[in-house]
py3Dmol code that shows the C-alpha trace and the ligand (Angstrom):
import py3Dmol

protein = """\
ATOM      1  CA  MET A   1      11.872  81.397 179.491  1.00  0.00           C
ATOM      2  CA  LYS A   2       9.079  78.803 179.755  1.00  0.00           C
ATOM      3  CA  ASN A   3      10.042  75.305 178.607  1.00  0.00           C
ATOM      4  CA  GLN A   4      13.670  76.290 178.063  1.00  0.00           C
ATOM      5  CA  VAL A   5      16.668  74.458 179.303  1.00  0.00           C
ATOM      6  CA  ALA A   6      19.528  76.102 181.214  1.00  0.00           C
ATOM      7  CA  ILE A   7      22.855  75.114 182.797  1.00  0.00           C
ATOM      8  CA  ILE A   8      24.184  77.244 185.539  1.00  0.00           C
ATOM      9  CA  THR A   9      27.762  76.810 186.970  1.00  0.00           C
ATOM     10  CA  GLY A  10      28.116  77.702 190.491  1.00  0.00           C
ATOM     11  CA  GLY A  11      24.443  77.121 190.766  1.00  0.00           C
ATOM     12  CA  SER A  12      24.392  75.860 194.248  1.00  0.00           C
ATOM     13  CA  GLU A  13      24.623  79.146 196.112  1.00  0.00           C
ATOM     14  CA  GLY A  14      25.253  82.827 195.930  1.00  0.00           C
ATOM     15  CA  ILE A  15      24.420  84.683 192.435  1.00  0.00           C
ATOM     16  CA  GLY A  16      24.307  81.341 190.566  1.00  0.00           C
ATOM     17  CA  LEU A  17      21.397  80.044 192.736  1.00  0.00           C
ATOM     18  CA  SER A  18      19.441  83.164 192.720  1.00  0.00           C
ATOM     19  CA  ILE A  19      19.671  83.231 188.901  1.00  0.00           C
ATOM     20  CA  ALA A  20      18.723  79.573 188.792  1.00  0.00           C
ATOM     21  CA  SER A  21      15.838  80.258 190.938  1.00  0.00           C
ATOM     22  CA  ALA A  22      14.678  83.072 188.978  1.00  0.00           C
ATOM     23  CA  LEU A  23      14.919  81.102 185.746  1.00  0.00           C
ATOM     24  CA  ALA A  24      12.991  78.147 187.394  1.00  0.00           C
ATOM     25  CA  THR A  25      10.378  80.380 188.444  1.00  0.00           C
ATOM     26  CA  GLN A  26       9.842  81.448 184.891  1.00  0.00           C
ATOM     27  CA  GLY A  27       9.395  77.722 183.762  1.00  0.00           C
ATOM     28  CA  THR A  28      13.141  76.928 182.792  1.00  0.00           C
ATOM     29  CA  HIS A  29      14.470  73.549 183.527  1.00  0.00           C
ATOM     30  CA  VAL A  30      17.598  74.397 185.308  1.00  0.00           C
ATOM     31  CA  TYR A  31      20.877  72.154 185.771  1.00  0.00           C
ATOM     32  CA  LEU A  32      22.932  73.258 188.813  1.00  0.00           C
ATOM     33  CA  VAL A  33      26.657  72.635 188.179  1.00  0.00           C
ATOM     34  CA  SER A  34      29.287  72.886 190.990  1.00  0.00           C
ATOM     35  CA  ARG A  35      31.830  70.569 192.879  1.00  0.00           C
ATOM     36  CA  THR A  36      30.016  69.868 196.244  1.00  0.00           C
ATOM     37  CA  LEU A  37      27.037  67.498 196.086  1.00  0.00           C
ATOM     38  CA  GLU A  38      25.554  68.126 199.371  1.00  0.00           C
ATOM     39  CA  LYS A  39      25.181  72.071 198.467  1.00  0.00           C
ATOM     40  CA  LEU A  40      23.839  70.958 194.990  1.00  0.00           C
ATOM     41  CA  GLU A  41      21.110  68.719 196.647  1.00  0.00           C
ATOM     42  CA  LYS A  42      20.007  71.380 198.975  1.00  0.00           C
ATOM     43  CA  ALA A  43      19.883  74.017 196.184  1.00  0.00           C
ATOM     44  CA  LYS A  44      17.938  71.610 193.938  1.00  0.00           C
ATOM     45  CA  GLU A  45      15.452  70.872 196.942  1.00  0.00           C
ATOM     46  CA  LYS A  46      14.954  74.744 197.281  1.00  0.00           C
ATOM     47  CA  ILE A  47      14.009  75.084 193.602  1.00  0.00           C
ATOM     48  CA  LEU A  48      11.721  71.983 193.717  1.00  0.00           C
ATOM     49  CA  GLN A  49       9.960  73.350 196.680  1.00  0.00           C
ATOM     50  CA  GLN A  50       9.432  76.688 194.655  1.00  0.00           C
ATOM     51  CA  GLY A  51       7.695  74.541 192.090  1.00  0.00           C
ATOM     52  CA  GLY A  52      10.467  74.751 189.595  1.00  0.00           C
ATOM     53  CA  LYS A  53      12.220  71.917 187.631  1.00  0.00           C
ATOM     54  CA  ALA A  54      15.928  71.354 188.657  1.00  0.00           C
ATOM     55  CA  ASP A  55      18.641  68.617 188.224  1.00  0.00           C
ATOM     56  CA  ILE A  56      22.324  68.615 189.513  1.00  0.00           C
ATOM     57  CA  LYS A  57      25.505  67.779 187.934  1.00  0.00           C
ATOM     58  CA  SER A  58      28.945  67.694 189.916  1.00  0.00           C
ATOM     59  CA  ALA A  59      31.884  69.062 187.987  1.00  0.00           C
ATOM     60  CA  ASP A  60      34.804  71.411 188.318  1.00  0.00           C
ATOM     61  CA  ILE A  61      34.690  74.311 185.842  1.00  0.00           C
ATOM     62  CA  THR A  62      38.401  73.937 185.545  1.00  0.00           C
ATOM     63  CA  ASN A  63      38.070  70.445 183.979  1.00  0.00           C
ATOM     64  CA  ILE A  64      36.975  71.263 180.549  1.00  0.00           C
ATOM     65  CA  ASP A  65      36.479  67.742 179.640  1.00  0.00           C
ATOM     66  CA  ALA A  66      34.074  67.371 182.645  1.00  0.00           C
ATOM     67  CA  MET A  67      32.222  70.333 181.548  1.00  0.00           C
ATOM     68  CA  LYS A  68      31.785  69.150 177.908  1.00  0.00           C
ATOM     69  CA  ASP A  69      30.182  65.981 179.356  1.00  0.00           C
ATOM     70  CA  VAL A  70      27.772  68.023 181.354  1.00  0.00           C
ATOM     71  CA  ILE A  71      26.951  70.127 178.357  1.00  0.00           C
ATOM     72  CA  GLU A  72      26.490  67.124 176.045  1.00  0.00           C
ATOM     73  CA  SER A  73      24.472  65.136 178.393  1.00  0.00           C
ATOM     74  CA  VAL A  74      22.107  67.987 178.962  1.00  0.00           C
ATOM     75  CA  TYR A  75      21.960  68.522 175.323  1.00  0.00           C
ATOM     76  CA  LYS A  76      21.163  64.829 174.474  1.00  0.00           C
ATOM     77  CA  THR A  77      18.459  64.647 177.237  1.00  0.00           C
ATOM     78  CA  HIS A  78      16.476  67.538 175.951  1.00  0.00           C
ATOM     79  CA  GLY A  79      17.740  68.045 172.320  1.00  0.00           C
ATOM     80  CA  ARG A  80      18.436  71.667 172.996  1.00  0.00           C
ATOM     81  CA  LEU A  81      20.236  74.060 175.300  1.00  0.00           C
ATOM     82  CA  ASP A  82      18.836  77.577 175.597  1.00  0.00           C
ATOM     83  CA  ILE A  83      20.854  79.387 178.317  1.00  0.00           C
ATOM     84  CA  PHE A  84      24.188  78.845 179.799  1.00  0.00           C
ATOM     85  CA  ILE A  85      24.952  80.964 182.880  1.00  0.00           C
ATOM     86  CA  ASN A  86      28.782  81.138 183.048  1.00  0.00           C
ATOM     87  CA  ASN A  87      29.008  82.285 186.760  1.00  0.00           C
ATOM     88  CA  ALA A  88      31.209  80.010 188.846  1.00  0.00           C
ATOM     89  CA  GLY A  89      34.141  81.853 190.291  1.00  0.00           C
ATOM     90  CA  THR A  90      35.619  83.072 193.486  1.00  0.00           C
ATOM     91  CA  TRP A  91      37.272  86.245 194.985  1.00  0.00           C
ATOM     92  CA  GLN A  92      40.655  86.300 196.667  1.00  0.00           C
ATOM     93  CA  GLY A  93      42.662  89.332 197.415  1.00  0.00           C
ATOM     94  CA  ASN A  94      46.335  89.415 196.338  1.00  0.00           C
ATOM     95  CA  SER A  95      49.214  91.623 196.998  1.00  0.00           C
ATOM     96  CA  LEU A  96      52.825  91.852 195.723  1.00  0.00           C
ATOM     97  CA  ASP A  97      53.784  89.427 198.651  1.00  0.00           C
ATOM     98  CA  THR A  98      51.241  86.786 197.226  1.00  0.00           C
ATOM     99  CA  PRO A  99      53.179  83.758 195.615  1.00  0.00           C
ATOM    100  CA  PHE A 100      52.569  83.998 191.880  1.00  0.00           C
ATOM    101  CA  ALA A 101      51.537  80.462 191.814  1.00  0.00           C
ATOM    102  CA  ASP A 102      48.444  81.349 193.797  1.00  0.00           C
ATOM    103  CA  ILE A 103      47.680  84.415 191.634  1.00  0.00           C
ATOM    104  CA  TRP A 104      47.880  82.144 188.545  1.00  0.00           C
ATOM    105  CA  LYS A 105      45.609  79.552 190.077  1.00  0.00           C
ATOM    106  CA  LEU A 106      43.010  82.113 190.563  1.00  0.00           C
ATOM    107  CA  ILE A 107      43.343  83.269 187.046  1.00  0.00           C
ATOM    108  CA  GLU A 108      42.743  79.680 185.862  1.00  0.00           C
ATOM    109  CA  LEU A 109      39.528  79.699 187.825  1.00  0.00           C
ATOM    110  CA  ASP A 110      38.227  83.070 187.252  1.00  0.00           C
ATOM    111  CA  MET A 111      39.378  83.747 183.651  1.00  0.00           C
ATOM    112  CA  LYS A 112      40.667  80.568 181.857  1.00  0.00           C
ATOM    113  CA  ALA A 113      37.793  78.259 182.866  1.00  0.00           C
ATOM    114  CA  PRO A 114      34.906  80.505 182.016  1.00  0.00           C
ATOM    115  CA  TYR A 115      36.543  81.679 178.666  1.00  0.00           C
ATOM    116  CA  GLU A 116      37.323  78.061 177.700  1.00  0.00           C
ATOM    117  CA  ILE A 117      33.793  77.133 178.412  1.00  0.00           C
ATOM    118  CA  ALA A 118      32.402  80.027 176.359  1.00  0.00           C
ATOM    119  CA  HIS A 119      34.923  79.207 173.550  1.00  0.00           C
ATOM    120  CA  TYR A 120      33.714  75.590 173.548  1.00  0.00           C
ATOM    121  CA  LEU A 121      29.979  76.597 173.651  1.00  0.00           C
ATOM    122  CA  ALA A 122      30.337  79.038 170.712  1.00  0.00           C
ATOM    123  CA  GLY A 123      32.285  76.703 168.404  1.00  0.00           C
ATOM    124  CA  ARG A 124      29.999  73.793 169.407  1.00  0.00           C
ATOM    125  CA  PHE A 125      26.670  75.584 168.858  1.00  0.00           C
ATOM    126  CA  LYS A 126      27.380  78.003 165.859  1.00  0.00           C
ATOM    127  CA  GLU A 127      26.488  75.129 163.575  1.00  0.00           C
ATOM    128  CA  GLU A 128      23.246  74.184 165.472  1.00  0.00           C
ATOM    129  CA  LYS A 129      21.081  76.723 163.379  1.00  0.00           C
ATOM    130  CA  ASN A 130      17.896  75.574 165.023  1.00  0.00           C
ATOM    131  CA  ASN A 131      19.305  75.972 168.611  1.00  0.00           C
ATOM    132  CA  ASP A 132      19.361  79.537 169.936  1.00  0.00           C
ATOM    133  CA  LEU A 133      21.970  79.569 172.716  1.00  0.00           C
ATOM    134  CA  ARG A 134      22.305  82.528 175.082  1.00  0.00           C
ATOM    135  CA  ILE A 135      25.529  82.671 177.109  1.00  0.00           C
ATOM    136  CA  LEU A 136      25.465  84.980 180.159  1.00  0.00           C
ATOM    137  CA  THR A 137      28.801  85.380 181.797  1.00  0.00           C
ATOM    138  CA  ILE A 138      28.925  86.889 185.431  1.00  0.00           C
ATOM    139  CA  VAL A 139      31.979  89.034 185.184  1.00  0.00           C
ATOM    140  CA  SER A 140      32.527  91.798 187.840  1.00  0.00           C
ATOM    141  CA  GLN A 141      33.050  95.496 188.416  1.00  0.00           C
ATOM    142  CA  ALA A 142      36.710  94.409 188.461  1.00  0.00           C
ATOM    143  CA  ALA A 143      36.516  94.065 184.675  1.00  0.00           C
ATOM    144  CA  LEU A 144      35.642  97.817 184.309  1.00  0.00           C
ATOM    145  CA  GLN A 145      38.198  99.442 186.776  1.00  0.00           C
ATOM    146  CA  VAL A 146      41.463  98.735 188.435  1.00  0.00           C
ATOM    147  CA  LEU A 147      40.667  97.785 192.156  1.00  0.00           C
ATOM    148  CA  GLY A 148      43.098  97.195 194.944  1.00  0.00           C
ATOM    149  CA  ASN A 149      44.295  93.731 196.054  1.00  0.00           C
ATOM    150  CA  SER A 150      43.245  92.401 192.573  1.00  0.00           C
ATOM    151  CA  LEU A 151      46.347  91.123 191.003  1.00  0.00           C
ATOM    152  CA  GLY A 152      44.604  87.724 190.311  1.00  0.00           C
ATOM    153  CA  TYR A 153      40.837  88.559 190.448  1.00  0.00           C
ATOM    154  CA  GLY A 154      41.061  91.875 188.582  1.00  0.00           C
ATOM    155  CA  VAL A 155      43.358  90.544 185.891  1.00  0.00           C
ATOM    156  CA  ALA A 156      41.147  87.409 185.445  1.00  0.00           C
ATOM    157  CA  LYS A 157      37.935  89.376 185.072  1.00  0.00           C
ATOM    158  CA  MET A 158      39.440  91.903 182.630  1.00  0.00           C
ATOM    159  CA  GLY A 159      40.885  89.048 180.746  1.00  0.00           C
ATOM    160  CA  LEU A 160      37.463  87.181 180.718  1.00  0.00           C
ATOM    161  CA  ALA A 161      35.719  90.148 179.310  1.00  0.00           C
ATOM    162  CA  ALA A 162      38.330  90.641 176.660  1.00  0.00           C
ATOM    163  CA  GLY A 163      38.180  86.907 175.861  1.00  0.00           C
ATOM    164  CA  LEU A 164      34.369  87.048 175.565  1.00  0.00           C
ATOM    165  CA  PHE A 165      34.616  90.162 173.241  1.00  0.00           C
ATOM    166  CA  HIS A 166      37.097  88.380 171.101  1.00  0.00           C
ATOM    167  CA  ILE A 167      34.813  85.431 170.790  1.00  0.00           C
ATOM    168  CA  GLU A 168      32.086  88.022 170.098  1.00  0.00           C
ATOM    169  CA  LYS A 169      34.267  89.442 167.152  1.00  0.00           C
ATOM    170  CA  GLU A 170      34.553  85.939 165.567  1.00  0.00           C
ATOM    171  CA  LEU A 171      30.807  85.187 165.759  1.00  0.00           C
ATOM    172  CA  GLN A 172      30.207  88.658 164.203  1.00  0.00           C
ATOM    173  CA  LYS A 173      32.829  88.038 161.463  1.00  0.00           C
ATOM    174  CA  GLU A 174      31.138  84.510 160.590  1.00  0.00           C
ATOM    175  CA  GLY A 175      27.650  86.098 160.778  1.00  0.00           C
ATOM    176  CA  ILE A 176      26.575  83.690 163.477  1.00  0.00           C
ATOM    177  CA  GLN A 177      23.205  84.694 164.753  1.00  0.00           C
ATOM    178  CA  ASN A 178      22.052  81.745 166.872  1.00  0.00           C
ATOM    179  CA  VAL A 179      24.720  82.128 169.571  1.00  0.00           C
ATOM    180  CA  LYS A 180      24.517  85.224 171.690  1.00  0.00           C
ATOM    181  CA  LEU A 181      26.805  86.558 174.479  1.00  0.00           C
ATOM    182  CA  TYR A 182      25.686  88.641 177.412  1.00  0.00           C
ATOM    183  CA  ARG A 183      27.803  89.803 180.283  1.00  0.00           C
ATOM    184  CA  LEU A 184      26.890  91.066 183.764  1.00  0.00           C
ATOM    185  CA  TYR A 185      29.199  93.101 185.832  1.00  0.00           C
ATOM    186  CA  PRO A 186      28.120  93.254 189.511  1.00  0.00           C
ATOM    187  CA  ASN A 187      29.570  95.581 192.149  1.00  0.00           C
ATOM    188  CA  THR A 188      29.416  94.115 195.503  1.00  0.00           C
ATOM    189  CA  VAL A 189      26.759  91.502 196.097  1.00  0.00           C
ATOM    190  CA  ALA A 190      25.354  90.442 199.538  1.00  0.00           C
ATOM    191  CA  THR A 191      25.613  86.599 199.060  1.00  0.00           C
ATOM    192  CA  GLU A 192      25.166  84.315 202.083  1.00  0.00           C
ATOM    193  CA  LYS A 193      28.968  84.490 202.520  1.00  0.00           C
ATOM    194  CA  MET A 194      28.846  88.229 202.479  1.00  0.00           C
ATOM    195  CA  MET A 195      26.168  88.719 205.139  1.00  0.00           C
ATOM    196  CA  ASP A 196      28.247  88.588 208.290  1.00  0.00           C
ATOM    197  CA  ALA A 197      30.286  91.547 206.892  1.00  0.00           C
ATOM    198  CA  VAL A 198      27.041  93.397 206.021  1.00  0.00           C
ATOM    199  CA  ARG A 199      25.582  92.829 209.440  1.00  0.00           C
ATOM    200  CA  ALA A 200      28.980  94.035 210.972  1.00  0.00           C
ATOM    201  CA  ASN A 201      28.652  97.179 208.714  1.00  0.00           C
ATOM    202  CA  GLN A 202      31.899  96.394 207.092  1.00  0.00           C
ATOM    203  CA  VAL A 203      30.252  96.316 203.771  1.00  0.00           C
ATOM    204  CA  LYS A 204      28.105  99.344 203.011  1.00  0.00           C
ATOM    205  CA  ASP A 205      27.517  99.137 199.134  1.00  0.00           C
ATOM    206  CA  ALA A 206      25.988  95.764 198.238  1.00  0.00           C
ATOM    207  CA  VAL A 207      22.989  94.719 196.249  1.00  0.00           C
ATOM    208  CA  SER A 208      21.043  91.588 197.043  1.00  0.00           C
ATOM    209  CA  PRO A 209      21.668  88.300 194.787  1.00  0.00           C
ATOM    210  CA  GLU A 210      17.994  88.783 193.577  1.00  0.00           C
ATOM    211  CA  THR A 211      18.823  92.059 192.276  1.00  0.00           C
ATOM    212  CA  VAL A 212      21.498  90.695 190.239  1.00  0.00           C
ATOM    213  CA  ALA A 213      19.153  87.947 189.015  1.00  0.00           C
ATOM    214  CA  ASP A 214      16.540  90.497 187.975  1.00  0.00           C
ATOM    215  CA  THR A 215      19.100  92.039 185.845  1.00  0.00           C
ATOM    216  CA  ALA A 216      20.200  88.654 184.404  1.00  0.00           C
ATOM    217  CA  ILE A 217      16.556  87.880 183.497  1.00  0.00           C
ATOM    218  CA  ASP A 218      16.110  91.266 181.810  1.00  0.00           C
ATOM    219  CA  LEU A 219      19.311  90.792 179.708  1.00  0.00           C
ATOM    220  CA  LEU A 220      18.264  87.234 178.644  1.00  0.00           C
ATOM    221  CA  SER A 221      14.817  88.499 177.812  1.00  0.00           C
ATOM    222  CA  ASP A 222      16.461  91.154 175.352  1.00  0.00           C
ATOM    223  CA  THR A 223      14.578  93.969 176.984  1.00  0.00           C
ATOM    224  CA  THR A 224      17.892  95.981 177.968  1.00  0.00           C
ATOM    225  CA  PRO A 225      19.474  98.553 175.681  1.00  0.00           C
ATOM    226  CA  THR A 226      22.689  96.454 175.360  1.00  0.00           C
ATOM    227  CA  ARG A 227      23.759  93.133 176.427  1.00  0.00           C
ATOM    228  CA  ASP A 228      26.412  94.212 178.889  1.00  0.00           C
ATOM    229  CA  ALA A 229      25.170  95.538 182.222  1.00  0.00           C
ATOM    230  CA  ARG A 230      26.780  96.652 185.362  1.00  0.00           C
ATOM    231  CA  ILE A 231      24.653  96.452 188.632  1.00  0.00           C
ATOM    232  CA  GLY A 232      25.419  98.158 191.847  1.00  0.00           C
ATOM    233  CA  TYR A 233      24.404 100.283 194.833  1.00  0.00           C
ATOM    234  CA  TYR A 234      25.825 103.762 195.072  1.00  0.00           C
ATOM    235  CA  ILE A 235      25.140 105.648 198.396  1.00  0.00           C
ATOM    236  CA  ASP A 236      24.275 108.834 196.636  1.00  0.00           C
ATOM    237  CA  LYS A 237      22.082 107.162 193.710  1.00  0.00           C
ATOM    238  CA  GLY A 238      20.589 103.976 194.862  1.00  0.00           C
ATOM    239  CA  ILE A 239      20.565 100.936 192.800  1.00  0.00           C
ATOM    240  CA  VAL A 240      21.817 101.634 189.286  1.00  0.00           C
ATOM    241  CA  ARG A 241      22.116  99.676 186.131  1.00  0.00           C
ATOM    242  CA  SER A 242      24.776 100.897 183.663  1.00  0.00           C
ATOM    243  CA  TYR A 243      24.641  99.556 180.124  1.00  0.00           C
ATOM    244  CA  TYR A 244      27.823  99.309 178.303  1.00  0.00           C
ATOM    245  CA  PRO A 245      28.156  98.862 174.566  1.00  0.00           C
ATOM    246  CA  SER A 246      27.980  95.304 173.525  1.00  0.00           C
ATOM    247  CA  THR A 247      30.408  95.394 170.352  1.00  0.00           C
ATOM    248  CA  PRO A 248      34.027  94.763 170.535  1.00  0.00           C
ATOM    249  CA  GLN A 249      34.464  97.989 168.524  1.00  0.00           C
ATOM    250  CA  ASP A 250      32.525 100.123 171.105  1.00  0.00           C
ATOM    251  CA  PHE A 251      32.992  98.225 174.491  1.00  0.00           C
ATOM    252  CA  TYR A 252      36.661  99.831 175.083  1.00  0.00           C
ATOM    253  CA  HIS A 253      35.794 103.281 173.794  1.00  0.00           C
ATOM    254  CA  PRO A 254      32.244 103.882 174.781  1.00  0.00           C
ATOM    255  CA  ALA A 255      30.454 107.042 173.307  1.00  0.00           C
ATOM    256  CA  GLU A 256      27.647 106.453 175.851  1.00  0.00           C
ATOM    257  CA  ILE A 257      27.175 104.379 179.014  1.00  0.00           C
ATOM    258  CA  ILE A 258      23.398 104.356 179.697  1.00  0.00           C
ATOM    259  CA  GLU A 259      22.371 104.741 183.376  1.00  0.00           C
ATOM    260  CA  ASP A 260      19.097 103.396 184.664  1.00  0.00           C
ATOM    261  CA  VAL A 261      18.315 104.046 188.328  1.00  0.00           C
ATOM    262  CA  ILE A 262      16.124 101.273 189.202  1.00  0.00           C
ATOM    263  CA  ASP A 263      15.797 101.825 192.981  1.00  0.00           C
ATOM    264  CA  PRO A 264      16.621 105.344 194.269  1.00  0.00           C
ATOM    265  CA  ASP A 265      15.235 104.514 197.839  1.00  0.00           C
ATOM    266  CA  PHE A 266      17.317 101.475 198.469  1.00  0.00           C
ATOM    267  CA  THR A 267      19.547 101.487 201.694  1.00  0.00           C
ATOM    268  CA  ILE A 268      21.956  98.725 202.871  1.00  0.00           C
ATOM    269  CA  GLN A 269      19.378  98.256 205.808  1.00  0.00           C
ATOM    270  CA  ASP A 270      16.990  96.769 203.341  1.00  0.00           C
ATOM    271  CA  LEU A 271      19.343  93.688 203.210  1.00  0.00           C
ATOM    272  CA  LEU A 272      18.901  93.002 206.839  1.00  0.00           C
ATOM    273  CA  LYS A 273      14.928  92.740 206.577  1.00  0.00           C
TER     274      LYS A 273
END
"""
ligand_1 = """\
48
NAP
N 29.613 88.206 195.507
C 30.005 89.347 194.764
O 30.148 90.383 195.506
C 30.368 89.287 193.340
C 30.583 90.577 192.785
C 30.968 90.592 191.252
C 31.072 89.430 190.660
N 31.002 88.116 191.379
C 31.125 86.931 190.664
O 29.983 86.259 190.525
C 30.285 84.765 190.506
C 29.527 84.083 191.672
O 30.048 84.551 192.900
P 29.272 84.443 194.305
O 29.805 85.439 195.238
O 27.812 83.998 193.967
O 30.104 82.982 194.768
P 29.775 81.978 195.967
O 28.527 82.430 196.657
O 31.127 81.860 196.706
O 29.396 80.744 195.132
C 30.202 80.202 194.041
C 29.744 78.904 193.398
O 30.571 78.477 192.467
C 30.778 77.118 192.846
N 32.279 76.838 192.538
C 33.367 77.441 192.942
N 34.415 76.938 192.323
C 34.061 76.074 191.475
C 34.685 75.244 190.524
N 36.046 75.171 190.495
N 33.868 74.427 189.665
C 32.613 74.511 189.856
N 31.824 75.178 190.668
C 32.704 75.931 191.391
C 30.672 77.015 194.276
O 30.212 75.570 194.649
P 31.503 74.571 194.959
O 32.410 75.446 195.900
O 30.748 73.490 195.710
O 32.038 74.172 193.809
C 29.316 77.811 194.397
O 28.171 77.148 193.936
C 31.755 84.742 190.416
O 32.263 84.569 189.195
C 32.271 86.062 191.106
O 33.457 86.371 190.773
C 30.615 88.228 192.648
"""
view = py3Dmol.view(width=600, height=400)
view.addModel(protein, "pdb")
view.setStyle({"model": 0}, {"cartoon": {"style": "trace"}})
view.addModel(ligand_1, "xyz")
view.setStyle({"model": 1}, {"stick": {}})
view.zoomTo()
view.show()
């Protein structure tokens, strides 16, 4: 990761900041993108204090023209873009009583925006044969199973995974080697926003954002069995990574899901230390 250049959407907090921080520690120059400048400044300061290289760009991922400007300005500055962490998004519970306009708005944020960005990047960089680009999208366990209260979020994340596999298929058809897609499907993650619920014992099955970041780094380093990893804590097993097939042909009909128990001794109390 040394001397590489990365853009991280939602890099000002939560999972995005943890991945940005892990990349910066390895020598990657990270560009943090989100809407709120104050949070971006704070996150940048944190990475600089760790000895990393960080810059910030304020943009809304639902505005594709603004995102294209961010991508092109970083590419122009460095003459390269190595990693794009397609992470920004949010959770919101919906029921049959939720106005459909609210559900659709969530789908625009959690599905349309990251899909449109990945579509743009794949089309834009497939001709840049000297630029290897890895696009890692933070999807969710909600793409792998039907959860409750998820009429917006679950549909968005399933649609997002499907969209990414359709892009994968086109890259495969065209024999494109320099753009690679990676997908990470976390179960519950104890981000700052989640910690009150963890302390109150309302959330019992979360992993730390750093655990998610470790998985992201391993995926991007191509040291994992596939480019599709689920990460989560299971009370009876500990922290487990499950690797799903990475081809559009096999993802929806996996012959095998490879399980790797990475910390059998973890307990939720470890998050409170
Ligand atoms: N936490 C979990 O348990 C969990 C589990 C599975 C998957 N995920 C997925 O992981 C990703 C990150 O989640 P998180 O829990 O780390 O979120 P978080 O702590 O709420 O952070 C979200 C980040 O995204 C930014 N953001 C939100 N809307 C944006 C927009 N329209 N344009 C640009 N930036 C935007 C936020 O900054 P601003 O608000 O300032 O823009 C912030 O930097 C999401 O895609 C989420 O679905 C989370």
